[in-house]
C-alpha positions in Angstrom: 87.3 140.6 106.2 90.6 142.3 105.5 93.1 140.2 103.6 96.3 139.5 105.6 99.4 141.3 104.5 102.5 139.6 103.4 105.0 139.5 106.3 108.1 137.7 107.5 105.8 135.3 109.3 103.3 134.8 106.5 103.8 134.4 102.7 101.4 133.4 99.9 101.3 129.7 98.9 101.8 128.8 95.3 98.6 127.9 93.4 99.5 124.3 92.7 100.5 123.8 96.3 97.2 125.3 97.4 95.4 122.8 95.1 97.1 119.9 96.9 96.3 121.4 100.3 92.6 121.7 99.4 92.4 118.1 98.0 92.6 116.7 101.5 89.6 114.5 102.4 89.0 112.2 105.3 88.9 109.3 102.8 92.1 110.4 101.0 94.7 112.2 103.0 97.1 114.2 100.9 100.2 112.8 102.7 103.4 111.2 101.4 104.4 108.3 103.6 107.9 106.8 103.6 109.9 104.1 105.3 113.6 104.2 105.9 115.1 101.0 107.3 118.5 101.3 109.0 121.1 98.5 109.4 121.7 99.5 113.1 119.8 101.2 115.9 119.3 104.9 116.1 118.5 107.0 119.2 115.8 109.6 119.0 118.0 112.4 120.4 120.4 112.0 117.4 117.5 112.0 115.0 116.1 115.2 116.5 119.4 116.9 116.4 120.1 116.0 112.8 116.6 117.2 111.7 117.0 120.4 113.6 120.3 121.1 111.8 119.3 119.9 108.3 115.6 119.7 107.8 114.9 123.0 109.5 117.5 124.6 107.2 114.4 124.6 104.9 112.3 127.4 106.6 109.2 125.8 105.1 109.3 123.0 107.7 108.7 125.5 110.5 105.6 126.8 108.7 102.0 125.6 108.7 99.5 126.0 105.9 96.8 128.7 106.5 93.8 128.6 104.1 91.6 131.7 104.2 89.4 130.6 101.4 90.3 133.3 98.9 94.0 132.6 99.3 96.3 130.2 101.2 99.5 131.2 103.0 102.5 129.7 104.7 102.6 130.9 108.3 105.4 130.4 110.8 104.4 128.3 113.8 105.0 130.5 116.8 105.0 127.4 119.1 107.1 125.2 116.9 108.5 122.2 118.9 110.6 119.6 117.1 109.7 117.1 119.9 106.1 117.1 118.5 107.3 116.3 115.0 109.8 113.5 116.0 108.1 110.7 117.9 109.0 107.2 119.1 106.9 104.2 118.2 107.1 100.5 119.0 106.1 97.3 117.2 104.3 94.4 118.9 106.0 91.0 118.9 107.3 89.4 116.9 108.3 92.8 115.4 108.4 91.6 111.8 107.4 92.9 108.4 103.7 92.2 109.1 103.8 94.3 112.3 105.7 97.1 110.6 103.2 97.2 107.7 100.4 97.4 110.2 102.0 100.4 111.9 102.7 102.2 108.6 99.1 101.5 107.5 97.7 103.1 110.7 99.9 106.2 110.3 99.0 106.5 106.6 95.3 106.5 107.7 95.9 109.2 110.4 95.7 112.9 109.5 98.5 115.3 110.5 97.6 118.0 113.0 96.5 121.0 111.0 97.5 123.4 113.8 101.2 122.6 113.3 103.6 122.2 110.3 102.3 119.1 108.5 105.1 116.6 108.9 106.3 114.0 111.4 109.1 111.5 111.7 108.4 108.3 113.7 111.4 106.3 115.0 110.7 102.6 115.5 113.1 100.6 117.5 114.1 96.9 117.2 113.2 95.9 113.7 115.3 93.3 112.1 118.4 94.3 114.1 118.0 98.0 113.4 115.7 101.0 113.5 113.1 102.3 111.1 112.2 105.9 110.4 108.6 106.4 109.1 108.2 109.8 107.4 104.9 111.6 106.9 104.7 114.8 104.9 101.8 116.6 103.4 101.9 116.9 99.6 101.4 120.7 99.7 105.0 120.9 100.9 106.7 119.0 98.2 106.3 116.6 95.2 108.2 113.3 94.8 111.3 114.9 93.2 111.5 117.6 95.8 111.1 114.9 98.5 114.1 113.0 97.0 116.3 116.0 97.4 115.0 116.6 101.0 115.9 113.0 101.9 119.3 113.4 100.2 120.0 116.5 102.3 119.4 114.5 105.5 121.9 111.8 104.5 125.6 111.3 104.0 127.7 109.0 101.7 129.9 107.9 104.6 129.2 106.9 108.2 131.5 109.6 109.5 131.1 112.7 107.3 133.0 115.9 107.7 131.2 118.6 109.7 129.7 121.6 107.9 130.0 125.0 109.5 126.9 126.2 107.6 123.8 123.9 108.1 122.5 125.1 104.7 125.5 123.5 103.0 124.1 120.1 103.8 121.2 120.7 101.5 123.0 119.6 98.4 126.5 118.3 99.0 128.8 117.5 96.1 128.2 113.7 96.3 124.5 114.2 95.7 124.6 116.7 92.9 125.1 113.9 90.4 122.0 112.2 91.7 119.8 115.2 91.2 121.4 116.0 87.8 120.3 112.5 86.7 116.8 112.8 88.2 116.1 116.1 86.6 118.0 115.8 83.3 114.8 114.9 81.3 113.4 118.3 82.4 116.3 120.4 81.3 115.7 120.8 77.6 112.9 123.2 76.9 111.4 123.1 80.3 112.4 126.5 81.7 109.1 128.1 80.8 106.9 125.2 82.0 106.0 126.7 85.4 105.1 130.1 84.0 103.1 128.4 81.2 101.2 126.3 83.7 100.4 129.4 85.8 99.1 131.3 82.8 97.0 128.3 81.7 95.5 128.0 85.1 94.5 131.7 85.1 92.9 131.3 81.6 91.0 128.1 82.7 89.7 130.0 85.7 88.4 132.6 83.3 86.8 129.9 81.2 84.8 128.7 84.3 83.5 132.2 84.8 82.8 133.1 81.2 83.5 130.2 78.7 82.8 132.2 75.6 84.9 135.2 76.4 87.8 133.1 77.6 87.8 130.6 74.7 89.7 133.0 72.4 92.1 134.1 75.2 93.0 130.5 76.0 94.2 130.0 72.4 96.8 132.7 73.0 98.3 131.8 76.4 101.8 133.0 75.6 102.3 130.1 73.2 105.0 130.4 70.6 102.8 129.3 67.7 99.2 128.5 66.7 100.2 124.9 66.3 101.3 124.7 70.0 98.0 126.4 71.0 96.0 123.8 69.1 98.0 121.0 70.6 97.4 122.2 74.1 93.7 122.7 73.5 93.4 119.2 72.0 95.1 117.8 75.1 92.8 119.8 77.4 89.7 118.5 75.6 91.1 115.0 75.6 91.6 115.0 79.3 88.2 116.4 80.1 86.3 114.1 77.7 88.0 110.8 78.7 85.4 108.2 79.7 85.2 107.1 83.3 87.2 104.0 84.3 85.2 100.8 84.3 83.7 99.6 87.6 85.8 96.9 89.3 86.5 95.8 92.8 89.6 98.1 92.6 87.3 101.2 92.4 84.9 101.3 95.3 83.4 104.0 97.5 86.3 104.9 99.8 86.7 104.6 103.6 89.2 106.0 106.0 91.4 102.9 106.5 94.5 102.5 104.2 96.6 99.4 103.9 100.3 99.3 102.7 102.7 96.6 101.7 106.0 96.4 99.9 108.2 93.7 98.5 111.7 92.5 99.3 114.4 94.2 97.2 114.8 93.1 93.6 117.9 93.4 91.4 118.0 96.6 89.4 120.7 95.2 87.1 118.5 92.2 86.2 115.6 94.5 85.3 117.9 96.7 83.2 119.1 93.7 81.3 115.6 92.5 80.8 114.5 95.9 79.4 117.5 95.9 77.0 116.5 92.4 75.8 112.9 93.4 75.3 113.9 96.8 73.8 111.9 99.0 76.2 112.6 101.1 79.3 113.0 99.9 82.8 109.9 101.9 83.7 107.9 100.0 81.0 109.0 96.7 82.5 108.1 97.7 86.0 104.7 99.1 85.1 103.9 95.9 83.0 104.8 93.8 86.0 102.5 95.9 88.3 99.7 95.6 85.7 100.2 91.8 85.6 100.1 91.7 89.4 96.8 93.5 89.5 95.5 91.1 86.8 96.6 88.1 88.9 94.8 89.6 92.0 91.5 90.1 90.1 91.7 86.6 88.7 92.3 85.2 92.2 89.2 86.9 93.4 87.2 85.2 90.6 86.6 88.4 88.6 86.2 88.5 84.8 89.1 90.5 83.2 88.9 89.7 79.5 89.1 93.0 77.6 89.5 95.0 80.8 91.6 98.1 80.7 92.0 100.6 83.6 94.0 103.9 83.8 96.7 105.0 86.0 97.6 108.6 86.6 101.4 108.9 86.3 103.3 112.0 87.6 105.7 113.6 85.2 108.5 115.8 86.5 108.4 119.4 85.2 111.1 120.8 87.5 114.0 122.4 85.8 117.4 121.5 87.2 118.0 125.1 88.4 114.9 124.7 90.6 116.3 121.4 92.2 116.7 122.9 95.6 113.2 124.3 95.8 110.3 122.6 97.6 106.7 122.8 96.3 105.0 120.9 93.5 106.2 121.1 89.9 104.8 118.1 88.1 102.0 117.2 85.8 99.8 114.1 85.5 99.2 111.9 82.5 96.7 109.0 82.0 98.3 105.7 81.1 96.2 102.7 80.0 96.9 99.4 81.9 95.7 96.5 79.8 94.6 94.2 82.7 92.7 92.0 80.2 95.8 91.1 78.2 96.9 87.6 79.2 100.2 87.7 77.2 103.0 89.3 79.3 104.9 90.5 76.3 101.8 91.9 74.5 101.0 93.7 77.8 104.5 95.1 78.0 104.4 96.3 74.4 101.0 98.1 74.9 102.3 99.9 78.0 105.5 100.8 76.3 103.6 102.2 73.3 101.4 104.2 75.6 104.3 105.7 77.5 106.0 106.7 74.2 102.8 108.4 73.1 102.5 110.3 76.4 106.1 111.5 76.3 105.4 113.4 73.1 102.1 114.9 74.3 101.3 118.1 76.3 99.2 116.2 78.7 101.5 116.9 81.7 101.6 120.6 81.0 97.8 120.8 80.7 97.3 118.9 84.0 99.7 121.4 85.7 97.5 124.2 84.4 94.4 122.5 85.7 96.0 122.1 89.1 96.8 125.8 89.0 93.2 126.6 88.2 92.0 124.5 91.1 94.4 126.4 93.4 92.9 129.8 92.4 89.3 128.7 91.7 86.3 128.9 94.1 85.9 126.0 96.6 82.6 125.0 95.0 84.4 124.3 91.8 87.3 122.2 93.3 85.2 119.3 94.6 83.3 118.5 91.3 86.5 119.1 89.2 88.5 116.7 91.3 85.7 114.1 91.2 85.5 114.5 87.4 89.2 113.8 86.9 89.6 111.1 89.5 86.7 109.1 88.0 88.9 108.6 84.9 91.5 106.5 86.7 91.7 103.6 89.1 95.3 104.0 90.5 98.2 106.3 90.8 101.6 104.9 89.6 104.8 106.6 90.6 108.4 105.5 89.8 111.2 107.5 91.5 114.8 106.7 90.6 116.8 107.1 93.8 120.5 107.2 94.5 122.4 104.1 93.6 125.0 104.3 96.4 124.5 103.3 100.0 123.5 106.4 102.1 123.8 106.9 105.8 121.3 108.6 108.2 122.9 109.8 111.5 125.8 107.5 110.8 123.6 104.4 110.2 123.5 102.7 106.8 120.1 102.9 105.0 119.2 99.3 104.2 115.9 99.9 102.5 113.7 102.8 101.4 110.0 102.8 100.4 107.3 105.5 100.0 103.7 105.9 99.1 102.1 108.9 97.5 98.5 110.0 98.2 95.6 109.3 95.8 93.2 112.0 94.9 89.4 112.2 94.8 87.8 108.7 94.4 91.1 106.9 93.5 91.8 104.3 96.1 95.1 102.6 95.0 98.6 103.8 94.7 101.5 101.9 93.1 105.0 103.0 94.1 108.3 101.9 92.6 111.7 103.2 94.0 115.2 102.2 93.0 118.0 102.5 95.6 121.5 101.1 95.9 121.2 98.7 93.1 117.8 97.4 94.1 114.1 98.0 93.2 111.3 98.3 95.7 107.7 97.8 94.8 105.0 99.1 97.1 101.2 99.3 97.2 98.8 101.4 99.2 95.1 100.8 99.0 91.9 101.8 100.6 90.8 98.8 102.6 87.5 98.6 100.7 89.4 98.3 97.4 92.1 95.8 98.4 91.9 94.6 101.9 95.3 92.8 101.8 97.7 94.4 99.4 100.4 91.8 100.1 98.6 89.5 97.7 99.4 92.0 94.9 102.9 92.6 96.2 103.7 88.9 96.1 102.6 88.7 92.4 104.9 91.4 91.3 108.2 89.4 91.3 106.4 86.5 89.6 105.4 88.8 86.8 109.0 89.9 86.3 110.1 86.2 86.3 107.6 85.5 83.5 109.1 88.2 81.3 112.7 87.0 82.2 111.9 83.4 81.4 110.3 84.3 78.1 113.3 86.4 77.1 115.7 83.6 78.1 113.7 81.0 76.1 113.8 83.0 72.9 116.5 82.6 70.3 117.6 86.2 70.7 117.9 86.6 66.9 115.0 89.1 66.8 112.9 91.1 69.4 110.6 88.8 71.3 107.1 89.2 69.8 103.8 88.5 71.5 103.2 85.7 69.0 106.5 84.1 69.9 105.8 84.5 73.6 102.4 82.7 73.1 104.3 79.8 71.4 106.8 79.7 74.3 104.0 79.7 76.9 102.0 76.9 75.2 
């Protein structure tokens, strides 16, 4: 079969994006699902018009993936119709949170139409005095950071913005540049070569699969600046491949096709920031510790033994340089973080997670995983399934924390009251933890395969209680020294 030529209607897909396209399984759809709750009602015609002007300014959203086996492409949909991609939905009475979570769960379990560009917006009327927009987007189009800038490009900072003559100008208006600067600033220093490095690592790993002995020497010289860097990357690669499988728990079951989602009421970001300062850790550490405690409470409520139990979460790490902020696609790596479920002391649990995050920040694990994803994107299909299973057996959940804009945004003139999202899980992983900050609040969400957690709301309701435990312990201490696990045990006794 003759390979298709590059043309205006077809262009090659990046290797990492190809990997996410090929990870799709009936039991784990590679789809980002989001919820945007508006303070007022929105009509579908206004939503379609705004998306036609702003979302379609990204040509990618008029294209569909085409996988020919040896290579994947982006192909312009000749029959593109925005009416297919913007749909109306309705909630059954009483049209509350439970009914909305049920609808989102159904959509998160339903694959997108592969004959069309893989995205849809669903407008839900009459929810808590306003409308809700449910977004579904395949992961091969964009990662979490790219999705943030896509959402920003659809919004305004006032209800009545000035009109832009050029629709492309709405992609990144001045009021949003500071948000992206803050989101991407950790990636600015020394990250300009990360994408190229990941691509070269992927090519070398692909050679290793074909001829391990011949490629071993080459891998040690993948455009690294020093032998020390080469050894560090090789050590991270071996560490990732030789990690033990996560222990069997009710959280790690054979997957089905039904997913369940839930999310909590907004929590104060200022309070969590103050708590992190008091406990001398990051906001992310506090939130992950609370999520870990919520999973512990859930397992205990089910009568499970948790003493000494530790599970892993795969945590996305942004590798996108600031100059690439406007681009779609996937530019992130994954790291494995230990979640000490068996630790009963909330402060000791927090300290272990904080120490684990500090260690991961100084490692090359994210770069190595980016290279592995590149290898999956160019490797043969027979390799991808076993490789994905190998890596996904090493973790029980995916944990994502995205810092969103801290000012109120407007969609089609309507104030955005709440935002939430859920990222897909890969391989045999059946649980996803999502944390999003927006407009001074934090939102915690969970998506689970129904066979792993049938009712994720039980975990959601435990999350604010875990934050309260840490807050009370911090307030009860004398503040003369950092709160220690031993002191926390005394305060709890």
